[in-house]
RODRENSE-10543 format. One line per field, with one value per residue (C-alpha): residue number from 1; residue in three letters; x, y, z. Coordinates in Angstrom, 1 decimal, padded with zeros to 4 digits. Each point is the difference from the previous one (the first is absolute). Layout:
<sites>
resi	c(NUM  ...) $
resn	c(ALA  ...) $
east	c(X  ...) $
north	c(Y  ...) $
up	c(Z  ...) $
</sites>
This chain:
<sites>
resi	c(1  2  3  4  5  6  7  8  9  10  11  12  13  14  15  16  17  18  19  20  21  22  23  24  25  26  27  28  29  30  31  32  33  34  35  36  37  38  39  40  41  42  43  44  45  46  47  48  49  50  51  52  53  54  55  56  57  58  59  60  61  62  63  64  65  66  67  68  69  70  71  72  73  74  75  76  77  78  79  80  81  82  83  84  85  86  87  88  89  90  91  92  93  94  95  96  97  98  99  100  101  102  103  104  105  106  107  108  109  110  111  112  113  114  115  116  117  118  119  120  121  122  123  124  125  126  127  128  129  130  131  132  133  134  135  136  137  138  139  140  141  142  143  144  145  146  147  148  149  150  151  152  153  154  155  156  157  158  159  160  161  162  163  164  165  166  167  168  169  170  171  172  173  174  175  176  177  178  179  180  181  182  183  184  185  186  187  188  189  190  191  192  193  194  195  196  197  198  199  200  201  202  203  204  205  206  207  208  209  210  211  212  213  214  215  216  217  218  219  220  221  222  223  224  225  226  227  228  229  230  231  232  233  234  235  236  237  238  239  240  241  242  243  244  245  246  247  248  249  250  251  252  253  254  255  256  257  258  259  260  261  262  263  264  265  266  267  268  269  270  271  272  273  274  275  276  277  278  279  280  281  282  283  284  285  286  287  288  289  290  291  292  293  294  295  296  297  298  299  300  301  302  303  304  305  306  307  308  309  310  311  312  313  314  315  316  317  318  319  320  321  322  323  324  325  326  327  328  329  330  331  332  333  334  335  336  337  338  339  340  341  342  343  344  345  346  347  348  349  350  351  352  353  354  355  356  357  358  359  360  361  362  363  364  365  366  367  368  369  370  371  372  373  374  375  376  377  378  379  380  381  382  383  384  385  386  387  388  389  390  391  392  393  394  395  396  397  398  399  400  401  402  403  404  405  406  407  408  409  410  411  412  413  414  415  416  417  418  419  420  421  422  423  424  425  426  427  428  429  430  431  432  433  434  435  436  437  438  439  440  441  442  443  444  445  446  447  448  449  450  451  452  453  454  455  456  457  458  459  460  461  462  463  464  465  466  467  468  469  470  471  472  473  474  475  476  477  478  479  480  481  482  483  484  485  486  487  488  489  490  491  492  493  494  495  496  497  498  499  500  501  502  503  504  505  506  507  508  509  510  511  512  513  514  515  516  517  518  519  520  521  522  523  524  525  526  527  528  529  530  531  532  533) $
resn	c(MET  THR  THR  ALA  SER  ARG  ARG  THR  ARG  LEU  ILE  ALA  ALA  LEU  ALA  GLY  LEU  VAL  VAL  THR  ALA  GLY  LEU  VAL  SER  GLY  THR  ALA  ALA  PRO  ALA  VAL  ALA  ALA  THR  ALA  VAL  ALA  PHE  SER  THR  VAL  VAL  PRO  ALA  PRO  VAL  SER  ALA  THR  ALA  ALA  PRO  GLY  VAL  SER  TYR  ALA  ILE  THR  SER  ALA  THR  THR  VAL  TYR  ALA  ALA  PRO  GLY  SER  ALA  PRO  ALA  ALA  ALA  ILE  ALA  ASP  GLN  PHE  ALA  ALA  ARG  LEU  ARG  VAL  SER  THR  GLY  LEU  PRO  LEU  PRO  VAL  VAL  THR  THR  VAL  ALA  ALA  PRO  ALA  ASP  GLY  ILE  ALA  LEU  LEU  LEU  THR  GLY  ALA  PRO  SER  GLY  VAL  GLY  ALA  GLU  GLY  TYR  GLN  LEU  ASP  ILE  THR  ALA  GLY  ALA  ILE  THR  VAL  ARG  ALA  SER  GLN  PRO  ALA  GLY  LEU  PHE  ARG  GLY  VAL  GLN  THR  LEU  ARG  GLN  LEU  LEU  PRO  VAL  THR  ALA  ASP  ALA  THR  THR  ALA  GLN  ALA  GLY  PRO  TRP  PRO  VAL  PRO  GLY  GLY  ARG  ILE  ILE  ASP  TYR  PRO  ARG  PHE  ALA  TYR  ARG  GLY  ALA  MET  LEU  ASP  VAL  ALA  ARG  HIS  PHE  PHE  THR  VAL  ALA  GLN  VAL  GLU  ARG  TYR  ILE  ASP  GLN  ILE  ALA  LEU  TYR  LYS  ILE  ASN  THR  LEU  HIS  LEU  HIS  LEU  SER  ASP  ASP  GLN  GLY  TRP  ARG  ILE  ALA  ILE  ASN  SER  TRP  PRO  ASN  LEU  ALA  ALA  TYR  GLY  GLY  GLY  THR  GLN  VAL  GLY  GLY  GLY  PRO  GLY  GLY  TYR  TYR  THR  GLN  ALA  ASP  TYR  THR  ALA  ILE  VAL  ASN  TYR  ALA  ALA  ALA  ARG  TYR  VAL  THR  ILE  VAL  PRO  GLU  ILE  ASP  MET  PRO  GLY  HIS  THR  ASN  ALA  ALA  LEU  ALA  SER  TYR  ALA  GLN  LEU  ASN  CYS  ASN  GLY  VAL  ALA  PRO  ALA  ARG  TYR  THR  GLY  THR  GLN  VAL  GLY  PHE  SER  SER  LEU  CYS  VAL  SER  MET  GLU  LEU  THR  TYR  THR  PHE  ILE  ASP  GLN  VAL  LEU  GLY  GLU  ILE  ALA  ALA  LEU  THR  PRO  GLY  PRO  TYR  MET  HIS  ILE  GLY  GLY  ASP  GLU  ALA  SER  SER  THR  THR  ALA  SER  ASP  TYR  ALA  THR  PHE  ILE  GLY  ARG  VAL  GLN  PRO  ILE  VAL  ALA  ALA  HIS  GLY  LYS  THR  VAL  MET  GLY  TRP  HIS  ASP  VAL  ALA  ASN  THR  THR  LEU  LEU  PRO  SER  THR  VAL  ALA  GLN  PHE  TRP  GLY  THR  THR  THR  SER  ASN  ALA  PRO  VAL  ALA  ALA  ALA  ALA  ALA  ASN  GLY  THR  LYS  VAL  VAL  MET  SER  PRO  ALA  ASN  LYS  ALA  TYR  LEU  ASP  MET  LYS  TYR  ARG  ASN  ASN  THR  ARG  LEU  GLY  GLN  LYS  TRP  ALA  GLY  LEU  ILE  ASP  VAL  ASN  THR  ALA  TYR  ASP  TRP  ASN  PRO  GLY  ALA  TYR  LEU  SER  GLY  VAL  GLY  GLU  THR  ALA  VAL  LEU  GLY  VAL  GLU  ALA  PRO  LEU  TRP  THR  GLU  THR  ILE  VAL  THR  SER  ALA  ASP  ILE  GLU  TYR  MET  ALA  PHE  PRO  ARG  LEU  PRO  ALA  ILE  ALA  GLU  LEU  GLY  TRP  SER  PRO  TRP  SER  THR  HIS  ASN  ALA  THR  ALA  PHE  THR  SER  ARG  LEU  GLY  ALA  GLN  GLY  PRO  ARG  TRP  HIS  VAL  MET  GLY  ILE  ASN  TYR  TYR  HIS  SER  THR  GLN  VAL  THR  TRP  PRO  SER  GLY  SER) $
east	c(-002.7  -001.3  001.8  001.0  001.5  002.0  001.3  000.9  002.0  001.7  001.3  001.0  001.9  001.7  001.1  001.1  -002.6  -001.7  -003.3  000.1  -002.3  -001.2  -001.1  -002.1  -001.4  -000.3  002.3  002.5  003.5  003.0  000.8  003.6  -001.0  -000.9  000.1  -002.5  -002.4  000.5  -000.7  -003.3  -001.4  -000.4  -003.4  -001.1  001.8  002.7  000.0  003.2  002.3  003.2  001.6  003.7  000.3  002.6  000.5  -001.1  000.8  000.5  -001.1  002.6  001.4  002.1  -003.1  -000.7  -003.2  000.8  -002.5  000.2  001.9  -002.0  -003.3  -001.8  -002.8  002.6  001.7  -003.3  -000.8  003.5  -000.5  -003.4  001.3  003.1  -001.9  -002.3  002.9  001.9  -002.9  000.0  003.7  001.7  002.4  001.2  -000.9  001.2  -001.6  002.3  -000.6  003.6  000.8  001.6  -002.1  001.6  001.7  -002.0  -003.6  -003.5  -000.3  -003.2  000.7  -002.1  002.1  000.4  -003.5  -001.4  -001.9  -003.3  -000.5  -001.7  -000.4  -000.7  002.2  003.4  002.9  001.3  003.4  001.4  003.6  002.4  001.5  -003.0  -003.7  -001.0  -003.5  -000.2  -003.1  -000.7  -002.2  000.0  -003.3  001.8  002.7  -002.6  -001.8  003.4  000.8  -003.3  001.0  003.4  -001.7  -001.9  003.3  001.5  -000.6  -003.5  001.5  001.4  -003.6  -000.1  -000.5  002.8  003.6  000.5  002.9  001.5  001.4  -001.6  000.5  -001.7  -000.3  001.9  -001.5  -001.8  -003.6  -001.4  -003.4  -002.7  -003.8  -002.8  -002.4  000.8  -002.6  000.2  -002.1  -001.4  -002.9  -000.6  -003.5  000.7  -003.6  -001.9  002.7  002.7  003.7  002.8  002.9  002.3  -002.4  -000.2  003.8  000.3  -002.2  002.1  003.1  -001.7  -001.4  003.2  001.9  -002.2  000.5  -003.4  000.4  -003.4  -001.9  -003.6  -001.4  -003.8  -000.3  -003.7  -003.2  -003.3  001.7  002.8  001.9  003.7  001.9  -000.1  -001.2  000.7  -002.9  -002.5  001.4  -003.0  000.6  002.8  -000.9  -003.6  -000.2  003.2  -001.2  -001.4  000.4  -001.7  -001.4  000.1  003.7  001.9  001.1  002.7  001.5  003.3  001.1  001.4  003.5  -000.9  -001.0  003.1  002.1  -001.7  000.6  003.7  000.5  -001.6  002.1  003.2  -001.1  -001.1  -003.7  -002.4  -003.0  -003.3  -002.6  -003.6  -003.0  -003.0  -003.0  -002.8  -001.0  001.9  -000.2  -002.0  003.0  000.2  -003.8  -000.1  002.8  -001.7  -003.8  000.4  001.4  -003.4  -002.8  -002.4  002.4  -000.2  003.1  -000.5  001.3  003.5  000.0  001.8  -001.6  001.2  -002.9  000.7  -001.8  -002.2  001.9  000.6  001.4  -002.5  000.7  -002.2  001.6  002.9  001.4  000.8  002.5  001.6  000.4  001.5  002.4  001.2  000.4  001.8  002.1  001.4  000.7  001.5  002.4  001.2  000.3  002.9  -001.3  -002.0  -003.3  -003.1  -002.6  -003.6  -001.7  -003.3  -001.1  -003.3  -001.8  -003.4  -001.6  001.0  -002.0  001.8  -000.5  001.3  002.9  001.1  -000.3  002.0  002.9  000.0  000.4  002.6  002.5  001.0  000.4  002.5  001.8  000.1  002.0  002.5  -001.0  -001.2  -003.5  -000.4  -003.4  -001.6  -001.2  -003.5  001.3  000.2  -003.8  000.7  002.0  003.7  002.9  002.6  002.4  -002.5  000.9  -002.7  000.6  -001.9  -001.4  -002.7  -000.3  -000.7  002.3  -002.0  -001.2  -001.2  000.5  003.6  000.8  -001.5  002.1  003.1  -000.7  000.0  003.4  -001.0  002.6  -001.2  001.4  -001.1  -001.4  -002.7  -001.6  -000.1  003.8  001.7  -002.1  002.1  -003.0  -001.6  000.2  002.5  -002.5  -003.5  001.4  002.6  -000.5  000.3  -001.3  -003.1  -001.0  -002.5  002.5  001.0  002.7  003.6  002.9  003.5  -000.8  -003.0  001.9  002.8  -001.9  -001.1  001.5  -000.5  000.8  -002.6  -002.6  -002.7  -001.5  001.0  002.7  003.3  003.5  000.6  -003.1  001.1  001.9  000.6  -001.5  -001.0  -000.9  -002.6  -000.4  -003.4  -000.1  -003.5  001.4  003.7  001.0  003.7  003.3  -000.1  -003.3  001.4  002.9  -002.2  -002.2  002.8  002.5  000.5  -002.5  001.5  003.3  -002.2  -001.5  003.5  001.3  -002.8  000.9  003.8  000.9  -000.3  -002.9  002.5  001.1  -003.5  -000.1  -002.1  002.2  003.1  -001.6  -001.3  003.5  001.5  -002.7  000.6  003.6  -001.3  -001.5  003.2  000.7  -003.4  000.5  003.1  -001.6  -002.9  -002.6  -003.2  -000.7  -002.6  001.5  -001.9  -000.3  000.6  003.6  002.7  001.7  003.6  001.5  000.3  -003.3) $
north	c(009.3  -002.6  -003.3  001.1  003.2  -001.8  -002.5  002.9  001.8  -003.2  -000.8  003.6  000.1  -003.3  001.3  003.4  001.7  003.3  000.0  002.8  002.7  001.0  -003.6  -000.4  003.5  001.4  002.9  001.1  -001.4  002.4  001.3  -001.1  -003.6  -001.1  -003.6  000.6  001.5  -003.1  -002.3  001.8  -000.9  -003.7  -001.6  -001.8  001.9  -002.1  -000.9  001.9  001.9  002.0  001.9  000.6  003.6  000.5  -003.8  -001.8  -003.2  000.4  -002.9  -000.2  -002.4  -001.5  -000.9  -003.7  -001.4  -002.7  -002.6  -002.1  -003.2  -003.2  001.8  -000.4  002.5  002.7  -000.6  000.3  003.3  001.3  -001.1  001.8  003.2  000.1  -000.8  003.0  002.3  -001.1  001.2  003.5  000.5  -001.9  -001.3  -003.7  -000.6  -003.6  -002.2  -002.2  -002.5  -000.6  -000.4  003.4  003.2  002.4  003.1  002.2  -001.2  -000.7  -003.0  -001.9  -002.0  -002.5  000.7  002.8  001.5  001.0  -002.9  002.0  000.6  -003.3  -001.7  003.1  002.5  001.2  002.3  002.3  001.6  002.4  001.3  001.6  -003.4  -002.4  -000.7  -002.9  -001.4  -002.5  -002.2  -003.2  -001.3  000.6  001.9  002.5  000.4  000.6  002.7  001.6  000.2  001.8  002.7  000.2  000.5  003.0  001.5  -000.1  002.8  -000.4  -000.7  -003.3  -001.3  001.1  -002.5  001.4  001.0  003.3  002.2  -000.3  000.5  -002.5  001.2  -001.7  002.1  -001.3  -001.2  -002.9  -001.2  -002.7  -001.1  -002.7  -000.2  000.9  -002.6  -003.4  000.3  003.0  -000.6  001.3  -001.6  000.0  -000.9  -001.9  -001.2  003.1  000.8  -002.4  000.9  -002.0  -001.7  002.9  002.6  -001.8  -000.3  003.7  000.7  -002.4  001.9  003.2  -001.1  -001.8  003.3  001.1  -003.3  -001.4  -003.7  -001.4  000.2  -001.2  -001.0  000.0  -002.8  -000.5  002.0  000.4  001.5  -002.5  -003.1  000.6  -003.2  -003.3  -003.0  -003.3  -001.8  002.7  001.3  002.1  002.4  001.6  -000.9  001.4  001.8  001.9  001.2  003.3  003.0  003.2  001.7  -003.2  -000.1  -003.2  -000.7  -002.6  -002.4  -001.4  -003.4  -001.9  000.7  003.7  000.0  -001.8  002.6  002.8  -001.9  -000.5  003.6  001.2  -002.3  001.3  003.4  -001.4  000.5  -002.8  -000.6  -000.5  -001.5  000.8  -002.0  002.1  -002.0  -000.8  003.3  001.7  -003.4  000.7  -000.8  -003.5  -000.5  001.0  -002.5  -003.1  -000.4  -002.8  002.5  001.8  -001.2  -000.1  -001.5  003.0  002.1  003.8  002.2  001.4  003.4  003.2  002.5  001.4  -000.7  -002.5  -002.3  -002.0  -003.3  -002.9  -003.5  -002.7  -000.5  -003.1  -002.0  -002.3  000.6  003.6  -001.2  -002.5  002.9  002.2  -002.8  -000.6  003.6  001.0  -003.1  000.8  003.6  -000.9  -002.4  002.9  002.5  -000.3  002.9  -000.8  001.6  -000.8  002.7  -001.2  003.4  -000.2  003.6  001.4  -003.4  001.6  -002.9  -002.5  -000.2  000.6  -003.6  -001.3  002.4  -001.3  -003.6  000.8  001.7  -002.9  -002.5  002.0  000.8  -003.7  -000.5  002.8  -001.4  -003.5  001.5  001.4  003.6  002.7  001.4  003.7  001.6  003.4  001.0  -001.3  -003.4  001.2  -000.4  -003.8  -002.4  000.4  -002.4  001.4  000.6  001.8  003.6  002.6  002.9  003.1  002.0  002.1  003.7  000.3  -000.1  -002.7  -003.4  -002.3  -003.4  000.9  001.3  -003.2  -002.1  001.9  -000.6  -003.7  000.2  000.7  002.2  002.9  001.6  003.6  001.2  002.6  001.0  003.7  000.0  -002.8  -000.7  001.2  -000.1  002.9  003.4  002.6  002.8  000.2  000.6  -002.8  -001.7  -003.5  -001.8  000.1  001.9  -002.2  -000.1  003.7  001.9  -001.0  002.3  -000.4  001.5  -002.3  -003.1  000.9  001.4  -003.1  -002.5  -003.6  -001.1  002.2  000.6  -002.6  -000.1  -003.2  -000.9  001.1  -000.1  -003.6  -001.2  001.7  -002.2  003.0  002.2  -000.4  002.5  -001.6  001.2  -001.0  000.3  000.9  003.1  -001.1  -001.3  000.6  000.0  003.8  -000.1  -002.3  002.4  003.1  -001.4  -001.7  002.9  002.0  -001.7  -003.5  001.3  001.5  -003.3  -001.6  002.4  -000.8  -003.6  000.3  003.1  000.3  002.2  002.3  001.2  000.8  003.7  001.1  003.0  -002.0  -002.8  002.3  001.5  -003.5  -001.1  003.0  -001.0  -003.2  001.9  000.4  -003.7  -001.0  002.3  -001.8  -003.4  000.9  -000.3  001.9  001.4  002.5  003.4  000.6  003.6  -001.0  -000.8  002.5  -001.7  001.1  000.8  -003.1  -001.5) $
up	c(029.9  -002.5  -000.5  -003.5  001.4  002.6  -002.7  -002.3  002.8  001.1  -003.5  -000.5  003.3  -000.8  -003.3  001.3  -002.2  000.1  -001.9  -002.6  001.2  -003.4  -000.7  003.1  000.6  -003.5  000.8  -002.5  000.3  000.0  -003.4  000.3  000.6  -003.6  001.1  002.7  -002.6  -002.1  002.9  000.7  -003.4  000.7  -000.1  002.1  002.8  001.6  003.7  000.5  -002.3  000.6  -002.8  -000.3  -001.3  -002.6  -000.5  -003.1  -002.0  -003.8  -002.2  -002.8  -002.5  002.8  002.1  000.7  001.4  002.5  001.3  003.1  -001.0  000.0  -000.3  -003.3  001.1  000.8  -003.3  -001.8  001.8  -000.9  -003.7  -000.1  001.5  -002.2  -003.2  000.7  000.6  -003.1  -002.1  001.4  000.8  -002.8  002.6  000.1  003.7  000.2  002.6  002.1  002.7  001.2  003.7  000.4  -000.6  -002.5  001.2  -002.3  -000.4  001.1  002.3  000.8  003.1  002.1  003.1  002.4  000.1  003.4  001.6  000.2  -003.7  -000.7  -003.3  -002.1  001.8  -001.0  000.9  -002.8  000.4  -002.6  000.4  -002.5  -000.7  -000.1  000.3  002.2  000.5  002.8  000.8  001.7  -002.9  -003.8  000.3  002.2  -002.6  -002.7  002.2  000.7  -003.7  -000.7  002.5  -001.7  -003.3  001.4  001.1  -003.5  -002.4  -001.5  -003.4  001.3  -000.6  -003.6  -002.7  -002.2  000.6  001.9  000.7  003.5  002.5  002.4  003.6  002.9  003.2  003.1  003.2  001.7  -000.1  002.2  -001.0  000.4  -000.5  002.4  -001.4  -001.6  -002.8  -002.3  -003.1  -003.2  -001.8  -003.7  -001.3  -003.3  -000.2  -001.0  -002.5  -001.0  000.3  -001.7  001.7  -001.1  001.4  003.4  000.0  -000.6  003.0  002.1  -000.8  001.0  003.3  001.1  -000.1  003.0  002.0  -000.8  000.6  -001.2  -003.2  000.4  -003.4  -000.3  -002.5  -000.4  000.1  -001.8  -003.1  -000.5  001.1  -000.4  000.7  -001.8  002.1  -001.7  001.7  -001.0  -003.3  -001.0  002.9  -001.9  -003.5  000.2  003.3  -000.7  -003.4  001.0  002.4  001.0  -003.1  -002.0  -001.0  -000.9  003.6  000.3  002.5  001.3  -000.9  003.0  -001.5  -000.2  003.7  001.0  -001.9  002.0  003.3  -000.9  -001.1  003.2  002.1  -001.5  001.3  003.4  -000.8  001.0  -002.3  001.8  -002.5  000.5  -001.2  001.2  001.3  000.6  -001.8  -002.8  -001.8  -003.2  -002.3  001.6  -000.1  -003.6  -000.8  001.5  000.2  002.6  002.5  000.1  002.4  -003.0  -002.4  -002.3  -000.9  000.0  -002.7  000.4  001.7  -001.0  002.3  003.4  002.4  002.8  002.3  -002.5  -000.3  002.4  -000.1  000.9  003.7  000.5  -002.9  000.8  -003.5  001.1  002.5  -002.4  -002.4  002.6  001.2  -003.5  -000.9  003.1  000.0  -003.5  001.0  003.3  -001.7  -002.1  002.9  002.4  002.2  003.2  -000.8  -002.1  -000.2  -000.2  -000.4  001.8  -000.5  -001.3  000.0  -000.1  -001.8  002.6  003.3  003.2  001.0  -003.4  000.2  003.4  -001.2  -003.1  001.8  002.5  -002.8  -002.1  002.8  000.7  -003.8  -000.1  003.1  -001.6  -002.8  002.4  -000.2  002.5  -000.8  -000.7  -000.6  -000.2  003.5  -000.7  000.9  003.6  000.2  000.1  002.1  -001.1  000.2  002.5  -002.9  -002.4  -000.8  -000.5  -002.4  001.1  -002.9  001.8  000.2  003.7  003.0  001.8  -000.9  002.8  -001.8  -001.0  003.5  001.5  -002.4  000.9  003.7  -000.8  -001.7  -003.7  -001.7  -002.1  -003.2  -000.1  -003.4  001.0  -003.3  000.8  000.7  -001.9  -003.1  -002.9  -002.4  001.8  -001.8  001.2  -000.7  -001.4  -003.5  000.0  -003.4  001.5  003.0  002.2  003.1  001.9  002.9  -000.3  -001.7  001.0  -000.7  001.5  003.4  000.5  -001.0  002.4  003.0  001.9  002.4  -000.9  003.5  001.6  -002.8  000.7  003.5  001.8  -002.5  001.5  -001.4  001.0  -001.8  -003.3  -002.4  -002.3  -002.7  -003.6  -002.8  -002.3  -003.6  -001.5  -003.7  -001.2  -001.6  -000.3  -003.4  -000.6  002.0  -000.2  001.7  002.8  000.5  000.0  002.8  002.0  000.0  002.2  002.4  000.1  001.6  002.8  000.8  -000.3  002.6  002.4  -000.3  000.3  002.1  003.8  001.0  001.7  -003.5  -001.1  -001.1  -003.0  -000.8  000.0  -002.0  -002.8  -000.2  -000.4  -002.3  -002.3  -000.3  -001.7  -002.9  -002.0  000.5  -001.2  -003.0  -001.1  000.7  -002.3  002.8  -000.9  003.4  001.2  000.8  003.3  000.9  003.6  -000.9  -001.1  -003.0  -000.6  -003.4  -002.1  001.1) $
</sites>
């Protein structure tokens, strides 16, 4: 039995739980147990769930939302949840933070959760008289509320008032994540997306317990964040995109707004400045960054591997120190991504020198280095995280780095890249890494996928969305849904719950919710979508 399995059974035994068979195995729950059916629609699959057949809590005009007293984060989570439900239900749903929990209400408590659930875990209890979410940390309360949202009628996520009633099925869920890092990546460099568009995506990914948004802020086609010490990066380098559109960039206030919006949804922003390749926008902005002192033209194509920072020039590292220093000061999260992929115009020796110089710069600004797995070809700091994006199940440098203690984020391009086409005729996306429909996105084990990189070496998973062909929010949604929830489940749920048939059933149940939320998702033929999808 795996450690995760033992932990699951221990918590279940302590809580007196019986894991719902339909949730784990994918078999149908008894027809009389409507609550069991409702519990088996949750994505990602909880660690343990026990339905209480025939029991439900009704949200009414008498319902109060109660937050743990003395906890501003708990009150903010309660406010956010209540505000969402007021729109769809038309109910008052006052939020209170008094010492005594109300007799009839929804309570968000920072006490009483099982000790093994960690910072992001929670216990959710639903009886006829109350709903209670218990966690040890606010992040756990937030994750528990996302599960509660999925147990409500799908119309609770509508953006206009709907007719009730608002029943919530009775039972208990105890839940916590498999991996600490569960990410999505949005490339805002190939095509620029506004603050509002990024915030919309944050709301969508947070529902599925994604806790990291990696923003690819620079590339050959555009530089997307204002740097006070190098203003032309944004003013000139941000002025185009793939196909020659107007581009755009975030002011530092814009970036801070994104960081704060994400933090309120317990999503950490990981900024990426890709280097030493993928740097044409920077090189076009400042001639002095080029070895020959000549700035290239701005670039609007999609080919890669032709640009490189000047590794031998000391000004390069002054530039990097100042750029990363400004971004680090705006970024409370622990990670700074330095890219490092597809540096075809940099010699292997220069590449190793460059990564060796840049890692201490990141560390000096108080951040942990992340890089695409190409950085494993060099000497890494003990704390550096490698993000695997390959299409094979073996990579000797990554395995060697993992053996030396390097943590790995798993993003195999042929499994997790959301910009790959679903089918040959998908109107968006690419297919250099293969076609990825729901089953392909779901059917791999991050903890046993890459030879020599076992479960303990895996920090987590991430689903990148590159935007060569992605222009609108509708495009983002079409490529992310329904595949992103598959990657989210691989990052959150214990491997013991992994079952493709059960997953596609639960995934299909999300369709009506996405419909009322206005999410432009792809109706995969591998999923049975119920009425209302």
